[in-house]
BAFI-3210 file (N, C-alpha, C; in Angstrom, 3 decimals, decimal comma, padded with zeros to 6 digits):
// residues 231
n [1|2|3|4|5|6|7|8|9|10|11|12|13|14|15|16|17|18|19|20|21|22|23|24|25|26|27|28|29|30|31|32|33|34|35|36|37|38|39|40|41|42|43|44|45|46|47|48|49|50|51|52|53|54|55|56|57|58|59|60|61|62|63|64|65|66|67|68|69|70|71|72|73|74|75|76|77|78|79|80|81|82|83|84|85|86|87|88|89|90|91|92|93|94|95|96|97|98|99|100|101|102|103|104|105|106|107|108|109|110|111|112|113|114|115|116|117|118|119|120|121|122|123|124|125|126|127|128|129|130|131|132|133|134|135|136|137|138|139|140|141|142|143|144|145|146|147|148|149|150|151|152|153|154|155|156|157|158|159|160|161|162|163|164|165|166|167|168|169|170|171|172|173|174|175|176|177|178|179|180|181|182|183|184|185|186|187|188|189|190|191|192|193|194|195|196|197|198|199|200|201|202|203|204|205|206|207|208|209|210|211|212|213|214|215|216|217|218|219|220|221|222|223|224|225|226|227|228|229|230|231]
n.u [015,206|012,863|013,381|015,383|014,091|012,269|013,874|015,004|012,827|012,160|014,385|014,167|011,886|012,803|014,655|012,958|011,482|013,414|014,025|011,677|010,385|008,286|008,106|010,587|010,176|008,276|009,694|011,579|009,983|009,253|011,715|012,080|010,258|011,520|013,523|012,919|013,297|016,020|016,777|015,918|017,713|020,233|019,987|019,256|019,964|017,749|016,271|017,636|016,297|015,013|014,907|017,139|018,906|017,610|017,694|020,435|020,997|019,639|021,033|023,449|022,927|023,359|022,140|019,754|020,630|019,138|017,355|018,745|017,859|018,568|018,528|015,808|014,684|015,742|014,489|011,773|011,892|012,564|010,258|008,335|009,235|008,761|005,950|005,304|006,199|004,407|002,026|002,470|002,591|-000,019|-001,447|-000,517|-001,498|-004,261|-004,537|-003,862|-005,980|-008,144|-007,609|-007,819|-010,525|-011,760|-010,890|-012,095|-014,750|-014,963|-014,454|-016,675|-018,728|-018,135|-018,390|-020,898|-023,075|-022,441|-023,575|-026,073|-025,337|-024,208|-026,514|-027,687|-026,125|-026,742|-029,096|-028,227|-026,805|-028,946|-030,175|-028,184|-028,187|-030,765|-030,600|-028,691|-030,089|-032,205|-030,850|-030,236|-032,585|-034,638|-037,186|-039,808|-041,855|-040,874|-038,659|-039,888|-041,335|-039,206|-037,901|-039,928|-040,084|-037,572|-037,740|-039,830|-038,703|-036,549|-037,897|-039,332|-037,251|-035,948|-037,975|-038,553|-036,069|-034,780|-036,683|-037,748|-040,273|-042,537|-045,051|-048,375|-050,178|-052,345|-055,687|-055,796|-056,201|-054,683|-051,578|-049,347|-047,139|-046,429|-046,703|-045,743|-046,818|-046,833|-048,448|-051,612|-055,149|-058,454|-061,441|-064,850|-067,255|-065,746|-064,537|-062,125|-058,536|-057,292|-055,236|-054,624|-052,926|-049,927|-046,751|-044,117|-043,206|-043,567|-041,497|-041,075|-039,027|-038,804|-041,324|-040,953|-040,982|-038,891|-038,722|-040,669|-043,789|-044,265|-046,837|-049,993|-052,570|-055,993|-058,047|-060,593|-063,366|-063,869|-066,423|-066,367|-065,113|-067,061|-069,166|-068,043|-067,844|-070,553|-071,318]
n.v [-011,455|-011,779|-013,906|-012,865|-010,801|-012,186|-013,548|-011,410|-010,279|-012,322|-012,345|-009,860|-010,213|-012,096|-010,653|-008,769|-010,352|-011,127|-008,644|-007,978|-007,652|-009,081|-011,425|-012,452|-012,945|-014,946|-016,968|-017,304|-018,347|-020,768|-021,969|-022,122|-024,053|-026,347|-026,415|-027,636|-030,345|-030,503|-029,614|-031,678|-033,511|-032,327|-031,272|-031,856|-035,123|-037,896|-039,234|-042,099|-045,379|-046,241|-048,792|-050,541|-049,322|-049,800|-052,526|-052,939|-051,794|-053,557|-055,878|-055,087|-054,736|-056,450|-059,693|-060,716|-062,928|-066,091|-066,963|-069,078|-072,322|-072,295|-069,560|-068,958|-070,564|-069,331|-066,819|-067,522|-068,626|-066,377|-064,833|-066,508|-066,467|-063,782|-063,659|-065,421|-064,024|-061,845|-063,225|-064,173|-061,752|-060,780|-062,816|-062,487|-059,911|-060,414|-062,203|-060,575|-058,765|-060,473|-061,222|-058,732|-058,127|-060,197|-059,529|-057,006|-057,793|-059,431|-057,544|-055,899|-057,629|-058,088|-055,564|-054,738|-054,326|-052,133|-049,521|-050,117|-051,114|-048,836|-047,362|-048,797|-048,439|-046,024|-046,917|-048,930|-047,335|-045,987|-048,097|-048,678|-046,310|-046,432|-048,706|-047,922|-045,837|-047,221|-048,628|-046,752|-045,246|-047,126|-047,179|-048,689|-048,037|-045,806|-047,045|-048,994|-047,389|-046,100|-048,258|-049,095|-046,845|-046,881|-049,250|-048,640|-046,531|-047,830|-049,723|-048,008|-046,665|-048,756|-049,534|-047,216|-046,477|-048,825|-050,474|-052,554|-054,343|-055,183|-057,621|-058,308|-061,246|-062,297|-063,380|-063,508|-065,417|-068,582|-068,761|-070,579|-069,492|-067,356|-067,946|-070,030|-072,855|-073,541|-074,671|-076,295|-076,341|-077,631|-075,962|-075,166|-073,977|-072,634|-072,346|-072,456|-072,592|-070,499|-067,955|-067,893|-066,843|-064,931|-066,168|-065,500|-062,631|-061,988|-060,864|-058,535|-057,734|-055,255|-056,035|-058,740|-061,859|-062,408|-063,604|-066,067|-065,884|-067,234|-069,145|-069,865|-071,989|-072,172|-074,868|-076,010|-078,139|-081,447|-083,297|-086,001|-086,148|-084,909|-086,707|-088,874|-087,856|-087,680|-090,357]
n.w [-112,101|-110,896|-109,072|-107,388|-106,253|-104,755|-102,926|-101,661|-100,480|-098,702|-097,084|-095,904|-094,450|-092,672|-091,225|-090,174|-088,441|-086,590|-085,510|-084,273|-081,101|-079,842|-081,242|-080,658|-077,932|-078,077|-079,264|-077,300|-075,287|-076,420|-076,523|-073,738|-072,944|-073,547|-071,725|-069,156|-069,725|-070,137|-067,665|-066,069|-066,915|-066,395|-063,894|-060,378|-059,331|-059,508|-056,531|-055,102|-054,643|-051,395|-050,495|-050,956|-049,093|-046,610|-046,623|-046,569|-044,046|-042,430|-042,915|-041,910|-039,167|-036,078|-035,542|-033,015|-030,528|-029,972|-026,927|-024,507|-023,115|-020,411|-019,797|-020,238|-018,254|-015,965|-016,136|-015,837|-013,292|-011,761|-012,176|-011,004|-008,359|-007,704|-007,918|-005,884|-003,649|-003,718|-003,235|-000,624|000,773|000,395|001,694|004,311|004,862|004,744|006,882|009,042|008,840|009,381|012,055|013,280|012,855|014,302|016,856|017,223|017,066|019,323|021,354|020,937|021,658|024,348|025,501|024,838|026,493|027,963|028,133|029,220|031,717|032,807|033,162|035,166|037,383|038,910|040,090|041,764|043,516|044,714|046,093|047,974|049,507|050,545|052,153|054,096|055,235|056,410|058,359|060,286|060,906|061,261|060,302|058,974|057,176|055,711|054,602|052,991|051,201|049,936|048,667|046,918|045,300|044,054|042,564|040,821|039,398|038,145|036,501|034,801|033,489|032,129|030,418|028,860|027,731|026,939|025,866|027,344|028,668|031,213|031,597|032,739|033,607|034,893|034,849|032,101|029,029|028,877|027,291|025,566|024,316|025,798|028,449|031,173|032,655|035,990|037,869|037,892|038,113|038,252|037,375|037,792|035,350|033,436|030,090|028,798|029,334|031,883|033,240|036,594|038,560|038,864|039,282|038,648|036,921|033,410|030,618|027,921|025,180|023,065|021,986|021,855|023,388|026,017|028,424|029,837|031,540|034,731|035,853|037,538|036,504|035,656|034,780|032,534|033,497|032,264|030,408|030,945|033,432|034,931|034,739|036,066|038,624|039,310|039,388]
ca.u [014,689|011,801|013,940|016,078|013,102|011,663|014,849|015,146|011,650|012,277|015,412|013,624|010,949|013,584|015,205|011,859|011,121|014,446|013,939|010,388|010,550|007,232|008,483|011,686|009,627|007,638|010,737|012,188|009,072|009,356|012,958|011,931|009,514|012,437|014,497|012,705|013,884|017,453|016,953|015,793|018,924|021,413|019,745|019,489|019,755|016,609|016,646|017,708|015,311|015,459|014,850|018,494|019,507|017,022|018,200|021,822|021,001|019,204|022,132|024,547|022,565|023,617|020,939|019,665|020,839|018,000|017,606|019,035|016,939|018,947|018,039|014,348|014,404|016,058|013,449|010,562|012,128|012,471|008,843|007,657|009,627|008,055|004,536|005,216|006,315|003,134|001,029|002,744|002,201|-001,486|-001,889|-000,228|-002,457|-005,578|-004,489|-003,938|-007,357|-009,021|-007,368|-008,363|-011,983|-012,134|-010,654|-013,143|-016,006|-014,926|-014,625|-018,058|-019,563|-017,853|-018,810|-022,183|-024,011|-021,825|-024,527|-027,097|-024,737|-024,088|-027,839|-028,036|-025,299|-027,475|-030,086|-027,474|-026,536|-030,193|-030,355|-027,226|-028,661|-031,963|-030,175|-028,063|-031,136|-032,969|-030,024|-030,232|-033,926|-035,483|-038,561|-040,167|-042,687|-039,986|-037,841|-040,757|-041,608|-037,974|-037,672|-040,945|-039,711|-036,423|-038,232|-040,603|-037,752|-035,801|-038,800|-039,631|-036,046|-035,729|-039,014|-038,457|-034,787|-034,326|-037,844|-038,000|-041,591|-043,076|-046,484|-049,172|-050,888|-053,489|-056,987|-055,700|-056,234|-053,350|-050,904|-048,044|-046,066|-046,122|-046,848|-045,254|-047,705|-046,189|-049,481|-052,911|-056,269|-059,716|-062,407|-066,126|-067,787|-064,850|-064,468|-060,742|-057,554|-057,136|-054,188|-055,194|-051,964|-048,540|-045,691|-042,995|-043,646|-042,921|-040,935|-040,952|-037,991|-039,253|-042,466|-040,525|-040,930|-037,555|-038,897|-042,044|-044,368|-044,534|-048,199|-050,920|-053,590|-057,287|-058,421|-062,023|-063,702|-064,369|-067,684|-066,092|-064,846|-068,324|-069,938|-067,383|-068,186|-071,938|-071,390]
ca.v [-010,386|-012,312|-014,726|-012,003|-010,061|-013,118|-013,794|-010,191|-010,136|-013,322|-011,891|-008,757|-010,790|-012,753|-009,598|-008,180|-011,296|-011,045|-007,360|-007,849|-008,212|-010,047|-012,720|-012,973|-013,514|-016,234|-017,964|-017,632|-019,245|-022,096|-022,556|-022,422|-025,295|-027,469|-026,399|-028,636|-031,639|-030,429|-029,516|-033,023|-034,268|-031,724|-030,831|-032,846|-036,510|-038,480|-040,005|-043,541|-046,117|-046,490|-050,232|-051,110|-048,835|-050,538|-053,897|-052,918|-051,573|-054,811|-056,842|-054,624|-054,881|-057,820|-060,455|-061,085|-064,361|-066,726|-067,292|-070,479|-072,899|-071,856|-068,195|-069,031|-071,124|-068,313|-065,789|-068,088|-068,788|-065,041|-064,446|-067,319|-065,959|-062,510|-063,966|-066,045|-062,940|-061,114|-064,067|-064,186|-060,450|-060,735|-063,727|-061,856|-058,811|-060,990|-062,769|-059,441|-058,249|-061,426|-061,104|-057,455|-058,235|-061,047|-058,772|-055,991|-058,488|-059,849|-056,352|-055,452|-058,530|-057,919|-054,245|-054,370|-053,925|-051,094|-048,440|-050,620|-051,186|-047,471|-046,936|-049,532|-048,004|-045,134|-047,694|-049,569|-046,275|-045,749|-049,208|-048,502|-045,226|-046,899|-049,648|-047,140|-045,077|-048,144|-049,031|-045,699|-044,797|-048,279|-046,839|-049,632|-047,362|-045,030|-048,004|-049,597|-046,382|-045,886|-049,414|-049,042|-045,764|-047,344|-050,266|-047,960|-045,769|-048,770|-050,275|-046,951|-046,404|-049,886|-049,552|-046,061|-046,397|-050,112|-051,195|-053,746|-054,140|-056,285|-057,795|-059,053|-062,348|-062,737|-063,191|-063,699|-066,783|-069,190|-068,753|-071,263|-068,665|-066,288|-068,425|-071,348|-073,291|-074,250|-075,365|-076,278|-076,884|-077,586|-075,016|-075,247|-072,778|-072,003|-073,128|-072,539|-072,384|-069,104|-067,721|-067,449|-066,105|-064,794|-066,452|-064,680|-061,806|-062,158|-059,632|-058,372|-056,832|-054,802|-056,887|-060,144|-062,467|-062,875|-064,463|-066,506|-065,683|-068,498|-068,877|-070,915|-072,021|-072,831|-075,682|-076,353|-079,534|-082,187|-083,973|-087,318|-085,981|-084,588|-087,954|-089,683|-087,326|-088,012|-091,771]
ca.w [-111,273|-110,018|-108,001|-106,432|-105,438|-103,789|-101,868|-100,845|-099,600|-097,636|-096,139|-095,132|-093,471|-091,612|-090,385|-089,414|-087,354|-085,570|-084,849|-083,561|-079,739|-079,515|-081,846|-079,843|-076,683|-078,390|-079,481|-075,999|-074,545|-077,008|-076,020|-072,310|-072,755|-073,669|-070,637|-068,098|-070,081|-069,867|-066,209|-065,517|-067,226|-065,819|-062,508|-059,310|-059,697|-058,760|-055,335|-055,267|-053,825|-050,018|-050,212|-050,770|-047,851|-045,490|-046,665|-046,115|-042,599|-041,794|-043,000|-041,056|-037,744|-035,595|-035,184|-031,599|-030,321|-029,274|-025,524|-024,235|-022,128|-019,061|-019,609|-020,088|-016,930|-014,961|-016,193|-015,243|-011,854|-011,154|-012,198|-009,991|-007,043|-007,487|-007,672|-004,567|-002,668|-003,714|-002,569|000,816|001,332|000,440|002,735|005,608|005,042|005,043|008,231|009,973|008,785|010,065|013,489|013,746|012,872|015,433|018,082|017,334|017,345|020,725|022,178|020,807|022,452|025,774|025,975|024,226|027,552|028,777|028,388|030,143|033,054|033,297|033,615|036,390|038,509|039,824|040,844|042,853|044,498|045,464|047,043|049,066|050,373|051,263|053,200|055,161|055,930|057,248|059,504|061,317|061,297|061,596|059,913|057,922|056,167|054,848|053,852|051,962|050,174|049,176|047,785|045,858|044,384|043,256|041,617|039,777|038,574|037,310|035,480|033,825|032,695|031,225|029,398|027,970|027,037|026,421|025,321|028,154|029,266|032,009|031,335|033,714|032,960|035,693|034,205|030,651|028,517|028,899|025,989|025,740|023,765|026,756|029,828|031,584|033,736|037,092|038,630|037,239|038,884|037,516|037,931|037,063|034,720|032,445|028,853|028,351|030,403|032,264|034,227|037,867|039,374|038,393|040,237|038,189|035,802|032,109|030,050|026,475|024,691|021,744|021,605|021,753|024,720|026,391|029,585|030,005|032,866|035,435|036,315|037,948|035,465|035,906|033,646|032,546|033,777|031,101|030,652|031,534|034,860|035,565|034,878|037,072|039,947|039,598|039,777]
c.u [013,657|012,359|014,609|015,118|012,466|012,598|014,984|013,966|011,698|013,291|014,916|012,663|011,702|014,166|014,119|011,464|012,117|014,355|012,668|010,525|009,498|007,571|009,613|011,189|008,970|008,646|011,404|011,319|009,141|010,628|012,852|011,178|010,431|013,410|014,211|013,301|015,370|017,724|016,845|017,031|020,124|021,238|020,081|019,197|018,569|017,106|016,639|016,722|015,897|015,445|016,237|019,146|018,968|017,532|019,630|021,903|020,598|020,320|023,265|024,247|022,814|022,320|020,980|019,794|019,640|018,380|017,831|018,020|017,276|018,429|016,518|013,975|014,660|014,994|012,159|010,706|012,037|011,015|008,055|007,981|008,910|006,586|004,350|005,319|005,022|002,058|001,230|002,356|000,685|-002,028|-001,662|-001,196|-003,836|-005,620|-004,567|-005,338|-008,308|-008,852|-007,964|-009,884|-012,451|-011,960|-011,743|-014,496|-016,077|-015,124|-016,055|-018,993|-019,370|-018,397|-020,138|-023,162|-023,460|-022,819|-025,628|-026,559|-024,580|-025,431|-028,245|-027,244|-026,019|-028,527|-029,408|-027,149|-027,775|-030,444|-029,401|-027,682|-029,885|-031,580|-029,533|-029,098|-031,935|-032,170|-030,077|-031,634|-034,813|-036,950|-038,946|-040,959|-041,824|-039,121|-038,660|-041,027|-040,375|-037,694|-038,668|-040,609|-038,543|-036,870|-039,003|-039,678|-036,985|-036,674|-039,097|-038,433|-035,786|-036,761|-038,838|-037,175|-034,392|-035,453|-038,074|-039,290|-042,039|-044,571|-047,119|-050,004|-052,145|-054,806|-056,955|-055,815|-054,820|-052,790|-049,538|-046,867|-045,654|-046,055|-046,241|-046,053|-046,910|-047,194|-050,803|-053,948|-057,545|-060,692|-063,697|-066,494|-066,855|-064,697|-063,048|-059,804|-057,330|-056,053|-054,838|-054,230|-050,598|-047,592|-044,451|-043,463|-042,864|-042,454|-040,860|-039,807|-038,331|-040,302|-042,072|-040,367|-039,513|-037,598|-040,372|-042,505|-044,679|-045,836|-048,876|-052,130|-054,831|-057,716|-059,910|-062,234|-064,256|-065,673|-067,469|-065,867|-066,133|-069,175|-069,336|-067,751|-069,618|-072,058|-070,861]
c.v [-010,919|-013,109|-013,868|-011,230|-010,961|-013,387|-012,598|-010,008|-011,128|-012,923|-010,761|-009,276|-011,447|-011,736|-008,941|-009,083|-011,219|-009,753|-007,223|-008,470|-009,240|-011,408|-013,335|-013,594|-014,843|-017,316|-018,356|-018,559|-020,642|-022,772|-022,930|-023,698|-026,506|-027,551|-027,404|-029,978|-031,631|-030,328|-030,866|-033,826|-033,728|-031,326|-031,911|-034,232|-037,059|-039,331|-041,480|-044,224|-046,414|-047,957|-050,833|-050,644|-049,587|-051,960|-053,959|-052,713|-052,846|-055,839|-056,442|-054,825|-056,312|-058,500|-060,852|-062,590|-064,963|-067,097|-068,788|-071,026|-072,468|-070,444|-068,165|-069,552|-070,097|-067,214|-066,284|-068,246|-067,431|-064,572|-065,211|-066,834|-064,655|-062,751|-064,601|-064,993|-062,141|-061,916|-064,073|-062,869|-060,334|-061,633|-063,137|-060,713|-059,343|-061,567|-061,665|-058,855|-059,170|-061,329|-059,816|-057,498|-059,096|-060,312|-057,712|-056,632|-058,922|-058,654|-055,834|-056,321|-058,292|-056,604|-053,785|-053,840|-052,802|-049,976|-048,871|-050,664|-049,788|-046,930|-047,636|-049,053|-047,010|-045,867|-048,409|-048,549|-045,989|-046,862|-049,066|-047,408|-045,657|-047,847|-048,901|-046,354|-045,991|-048,582|-048,005|-045,350|-045,928|-047,998|-047,705|-048,954|-046,560|-045,944|-048,616|-048,604|-046,108|-047,022|-049,406|-047,961|-046,181|-048,340|-049,623|-047,189|-046,696|-049,327|-049,253|-046,682|-047,519|-049,920|-048,414|-046,069|-047,692|-050,983|-052,520|-053,505|-055,399|-056,399|-058,652|-060,092|-062,767|-062,369|-063,377|-065,173|-067,339|-069,273|-069,408|-070,484|-067,545|-066,802|-069,810|-071,770|-074,079|-075,058|-075,230|-076,866|-076,699|-076,657|-075,117|-073,899|-072,068|-072,943|-073,270|-072,227|-070,893|-069,008|-067,177|-066,541|-066,082|-065,164|-065,588|-063,922|-062,156|-060,812|-059,712|-057,405|-056,494|-055,763|-058,349|-060,703|-062,965|-063,692|-064,780|-066,182|-067,045|-068,308|-070,136|-070,838|-072,735|-073,550|-075,979|-077,831|-080,185|-082,876|-085,321|-087,195|-085,666|-085,834|-088,831|-089,193|-087,677|-089,463|-091,966]
c.w [-110,336|-108,882|-106,982|-105,575|-104,404|-102,627|-100,988|-099,921|-098,459|-096,613|-095,301|-094,053|-092,332|-090,675|-089,544|-088,228|-086,239|-084,804|-084,034|-082,153|-079,372|-080,068|-081,064|-078,550|-076,929|-078,592|-078,183|-075,191|-075,069|-076,560|-074,565|-072,050|-072,857|-072,517|-069,535|-068,418|-069,785|-068,383|-065,558|-065,746|-066,477|-064,367|-061,499|-059,802|-058,925|-057,601|-055,623|-054,331|-052,460|-049,654|-050,075|-049,487|-046,652|-045,446|-046,171|-044,607|-041,859|-041,803|-042,070|-039,585|-037,289|-035,185|-033,703|-031,451|-029,576|-027,842|-025,364|-023,233|-020,697|-018,777|-019,439|-018,708|-015,829|-014,938|-015,546|-013,731|-011,136|-011,099|-011,140|-008,582|-006,710|-007,181|-006,301|-003,465|-002,575|-002,987|-001,061|001,467|001,433|001,542|004,120|005,883|005,407|006,451|009,280|010,007|009,543|011,585|014,047|013,831|014,035|016,764|018,293|017,653|018,799|021,659|022,130|021,642|023,944|026,321|025,368|025,264|028,430|029,126|029,351|031,572|033,655|033,793|034,914|037,608|039,427|040,652|042,017|043,943|045,349|046,475|048,227|050,036|051,172|052,404|054,366|055,964|056,853|058,472|060,637|061,806|061,779|061,299|058,713|056,805|055,195|053,983|052,715|050,836|049,316|048,202|046,635|044,830|043,495|042,195|040,471|038,834|037,631|036,187|034,393|032,919|031,699|030,103|028,390|027,138|026,353|025,887|026,035|028,940|030,003|031,737|032,442|032,990|033,717|035,003|032,701|030,280|028,468|027,476|026,169|025,159|024,716|028,189|029,998|032,816|034,775|037,909|037,878|038,196|038,065|038,230|037,142|036,433|033,766|031,245|028,329|029,509|030,622|033,338|035,496|038,645|038,700|039,533|039,939|036,949|034,526|031,563|028,528|026,183|023,251|021,177|021,375|023,161|024,987|027,685|029,746|031,432|033,489|036,206|036,858|037,026|035,972|034,641|033,693|032,859|032,521|031,457|031,290|033,029|035,580|035,752|035,950|038,460|040,312|040,027|041,189]
res [m|g|k|h|s|h|i|d|s|a|g|e|k|t|e|e|i|k|k|n|p|q|v|d|a|g|l|g|a|m|d|g|e|k|k|p|e|s|a|a|e|d|g|k|k|p|k|e|s|s|v|p|e|a|q|e|a|k|e|a|a|p|e|a|e|p|e|s|p|e|q|k|y|a|a|l|e|a|k|l|s|d|m|n|d|q|y|l|r|k|a|a|d|f|e|n|f|r|k|r|m|n|r|e|k|q|e|l|t|e|f|a|n|q|n|l|i|l|d|l|l|p|v|i|d|d|f|e|r|a|i|k|s|a|e|t|s|k|d|f|t|s|f|y|e|g|i|a|m|i|e|k|r|l|s|t|q|l|e|n|k|w|a|l|k|r|f|d|s|e|g|e|t|f|d|p|n|r|h|e|a|l|q|m|e|k|a|p|g|i|k|e|a|v|v|k|e|d|y|v|k|g|y|l|l|k|d|r|v|i|r|f|a|k|v|k|v|l|m|p|e|t|e|e|s|g|k|g|d|e|e]
***
């Protein structure tokens, strides 16, 4: 009796476990934990390594044939020809630039005084009118006044517009940087050379001497010459 009761109780418990839905769910979860192993076995096959495929593709691809010496020579010759063409074009461009610069420089030199000449043309016109007037009137006073007016106008225009200034030297100390002595004479009572007379006026262009004044100079007497005269 005791054994049967034990078996019956065990059987009842087994039936109770089967009928209990919570237990069934637990068992199903336990069975589900084992499914990934079967899925790994029965599911997708693992990807094969790509190394053999790359190796096969490399073996299948045709190898590039090495360049022959003739091909290398032809490539270098083509490159040299291209560089030579570039050099010739650059040289031609530079030569054209040099010629153009020389031409512009020459034109600038030839026509640098164009504006000055244009300023002198009205003065020439004034001289022509003065000469014609003197031919008909024969009036020396009017002719002289006209010439003096033209000279003054020209000097003023050159000084104001072109910075050309005439300087007087009479009575000034002789300066070899401004004066050129054409004649000298000794004079008593002076201690240094002095300009006595202007033969030709000197000119400055923007404070720079462009023409020396040609002058007559008075020189001081030396003591030796004075003693010689006394003897």
